[in-house]
N, C-alpha and C positions, 0 to 999 in steps of 0.2 A: 726833765728834758736837759740836754747838754747846751752847753753855749752857742754852738752853731744852729741847734733846732731854735733856741729861743732868739737869737739873733735874725733868722731867717723870717720869724712871725712877727718880730717889731718892725722889720722892714716891710712886710705885707700890710702891717697895720696902718703905716705910714702912707703906703699907697692907696689903701682903702679909704682913708680920711680924705685924700686928695681927690678921689672918685665922688665922694660926698660934698666935696666943696667946702671943707672945713678950712680953718684958719690956718694959712700957710706956716706959721709959726710952730702950731702943733704938729703939724704932719712933718715937719723937718726936725722936731725933736725926736720922732720916733726913728726916722731914718738915721740920724746921728746915733740915737741909742743902739741901735743894730750895729752899727760899726765899732762903737766903745765896747759893747759886750763881746763882739767876736775877737777884738784885739785884747782883751784881758788876759793878763799874765798870772793873776790870782785865780784861784779856785772858786767858780761861780756859786757852786753849792755852799761852800763855807762862806761866803758872803752873806748869802741869804740867811744862812743857820744862825750866823753870829749877829745878824741885825745891821750889818755894816754896808749894805748896798747903796745907802744915801751918801756915802763917803765917796763913791765914784762919780768923778765929773761928768757932768751931763745926764745924770740920773735923778731926776725929781721924784715926789713923793708918788705921783699916780704912776709913773713909770715903773717905780719900785714895786709898787703893789701888782701890776701886770707880771713882771718879771718873777717875782716871789710865787706868785699861782702857777706859772709856767713850770718852774722849777721844782716845787714841791708837789703841785698836783696834777701836772702834765697839761693843764687847760687854763684858760681865762675868760672869765664872763665878759669883760670888756671885749675881748677879741671874737668872741662867740656873736657879741651883740652887734659889733660894726660889720662882721662879715655876713650875718643874716640880713641886715638892711639894705643889701644890694644884691641885683641878679649876680649868680655866680659867673655868668659869661664875661662880665665887665673886667674882672680880673684877668680872665683868660686873655683879654683884647690887648692888655698892656704888654703881652708878650711879642706882638706884632712891631716889627722894626719902624721906629719913626713914630709911632703912634703912642703918645703919653697920656697921662690919667686926666690932663685939663681938656683935651681933644675928646677924649673918650666921654666925658661927661656932658660935652656939648652934644654929641651924638645921641646920647641917652635922653637927654632933656629935650631936644628940639624934634628927633626922629624915632624916639623909643626903641632905638637899637640896643638890644642887650646880649647878642651873642656873635661870635665871628661869623657864623653862616647868615644871620641876618645883615651883618656889615657887607659880607661879600654880594648879597644881592641887591644892596642899596647902591653899592659902586657901580654893579653893572647895569643898574637903571639910571645912573647918573643923578642920584638923589642928593649926593653929598655937593655937588656943583652949585647948589641953589644956597647952601649956607655960607655966611660971612666967614672968610679965612679959609674957606675950602676952595677947591677947583678940580678941573679935569686931571690936572697934574697930580694933586693929592690923591684922586681916586686910583689913577695908575699906581702910584706909589704904594697905596694901601693893598691893592690887589697883588703886587709883586711881593709885599711882605707877607700878606697870607699864604702865597704859594711856596715861599721860603721857609714858613713855619711849617707848612704842611709835610716838607721834606726832611726837615730836621727834628720835628719833634718828638721823634720815636728814636732819637740818636742822642747819646750822652757820652762827654769826656770821660776817659779813662779815670782820672782820679775820682770824680764823682761816683761812677759805676762801682770802682774798687771799694770806697768807704760804704757804699749801701750793700755790696756783695757780703763784706766782710763782717759785718753786725749779723746777717742772716746765717753765715757759714759759722759763727762763732756758737750760736744758738742750736744749731743742729748738730755740727761736730761734737760738742760738749755733751750729748745725750749718751748714756750707757749701752742703749741699744744700738748705736751706731758702729759698725766695724771700720768702715772707711768713707771718708767724705772729702771730696775736691771740688771746687769752683772749676767750671769747663767753659767751653765757648770761646767767643772772641776776646773775652776778659783774660782767659788763661794765655791766650796767644798774645796779649798784651797790646791789642790794636789800639790806635789813638781814639778812636770813636766806637762806641759800644751800643750794640741794638737792645740787647737783654740779658738778664743774669741766668747762666745754667749753673744748677749745682748737681752733682750725681753722688748718690749715697749707696752703700750695701749694707743689707740688714735682713734679718730673718723675717719671713712674711708676716708672723704673728706680731710683729713690732710697727709694721707699716704705718697702721692706723694712728699710732701715737705720734710717730716722727711728723707725718703729714699735718697732725693737728697742732703740734708745736710751729710749724712752718706757717699755716694759714693764720694762726692768731698772734703771730709776732707783731710787736708794737710798731714796727716800720710798714707792716701791711696795710693798704687802705682798702682794697676790696678783694675778694676771690673771685677769680674767674673760672675754675674748675677744679675739683677734687675727686681723683680717681684712685684706683688700686695701686698704680704703677707710677702715676705723675700727677702732681698738682701743680696748677699756675694761680700768680696773684698779681696783682698792680700794687707797686710799692709808693708810699707817700710822695717820694720825688718823682713819680710819673713812670719808673721804669718797670716793664714787665720782668716777672722771674720764675723760673720753672725749676721743680725738684723732681728728680727721677731716682726711684729706689729699686735697685737689682739685687740678686743674689751675689755673695761675694765672689764666686767664680766667674761671674759675668763683668764684675767692675772694671778690669783693665780694658775690655772690649768697649763696654758703656762710655768710659772716660775718654778713650780715644776718639770714639764716634762723635761723641757730643762736644769734643773740643774741636774738631774741624781743621781746616776749612772744609767745604764741600769738596773743591777741586782737589785737595790732597788726600781726601778719603777715596773719591773715584779712582785714583792712581794707585791707592794702596790695595784696594779690591782688585784692581786689574792685575796687580803683581801676584796676589793671591791665586788668582785663577791660573797662573801660568804653572803654580805649584800643584794644582788639583785640589784647590781649596776655595770655598766661599766664605767670604769676611762680612760679619755685619756687627751691630751692636751687642750682641749676644755671645759671640765667639766664632771659632772656625767650625766649619763642617766640611766633610769630604765631598768633592765632585767627581764622581767615577768617570773612569775613560779619558781624562783629560791630561793627566801628566804623571809620570812615574817617581818624580823627584821627591814626593812626601809618602815614606813607608807607613807613618802613623801620625796620629792626630795631635798637634803640638798642644802642650799644656802651658797655659801662659799665667803667672802668678802677679805680673805687671804689665805696663806698658812696653816696657824694653823687650820683654819675652816676645811680644808681637812682631817687632821688627826684626828679631833674631831669628824667628820662625821662618821669615822670609828674606833671611840672608842679608840683612841691612844692619848698620849702625843705628843705635837710638837718635831720633830725630827730636829736639826739643820743641815744645808747643809753638814757641815765637817764629819758628821758621816753617811751619806746614801751611804753605800757601801755594804748593805747586809751583815753585819758581826756581826749580833746579835742585831743591833738596833730596828728592827722591834719587835721582841719578848719583848724587854725591854720595848719600848714604849706601847706595848699592856698591 
């Protein structure tokens, strides 16, 4: 594991220990260690290999063991033990704005609430109002926090999504069987908030099984949603969904354009194609007979720029494809 992954697990361990009601100093030690590791200027792997981890301020013997295991083995017995000692839903509840580990522990101890779904039901039944330190206002705030979490849990900020996507991209693009590979979707359009990660690949059909295998077994993958002949979908450890699509190389420019979006931009582009007697989709251009005399032959497109050129438009960069005047300007 790299230092960011190690820091994330140390911070999570601190939270899990808080949920268990452990000594506050012990909990704080893990949170502090997470910040120390993330801010390291030295190579973490080098420190572990040389046995110099204890020279880092804030890293004691027990922390050094956990960190070394994570770096060298990718797992820690201490982490697995503390994680398995509590219902997984308790950690999920810490994502609710304004609800900290101490309060979650009270809810678990007093009302046996161990998931967000159970917490929502308890609030709706006003069960929390009976607890000391809680009340109707607290219930309202928690319900509001749950609603907000539901709206934003499937969204991620651009830097986090970019970091996750680049790890998957590097593994796929480096395969000799892959001819072309690009990150698509809202990430390619550089939106501030990203829903999921889309990757488009061109490769021969005989190589698809191997490429999908590398994708679905990547270390960043938490679970596999679906694995098909042209598309596979996974959930990454950071909670993001990622789709990989494999097409023929001749289809690649069209697939990349289509899956980059936005939907509104694509609709306008298809509408423009119709005026040329063409139908445009993720696989290419096809002729629509009897609609226009503008196109004498079917366009051949080696890249995205050729698609726009075929429609008498200048190339539109992904960042501008939001149907906010870019089509008219390109024309």
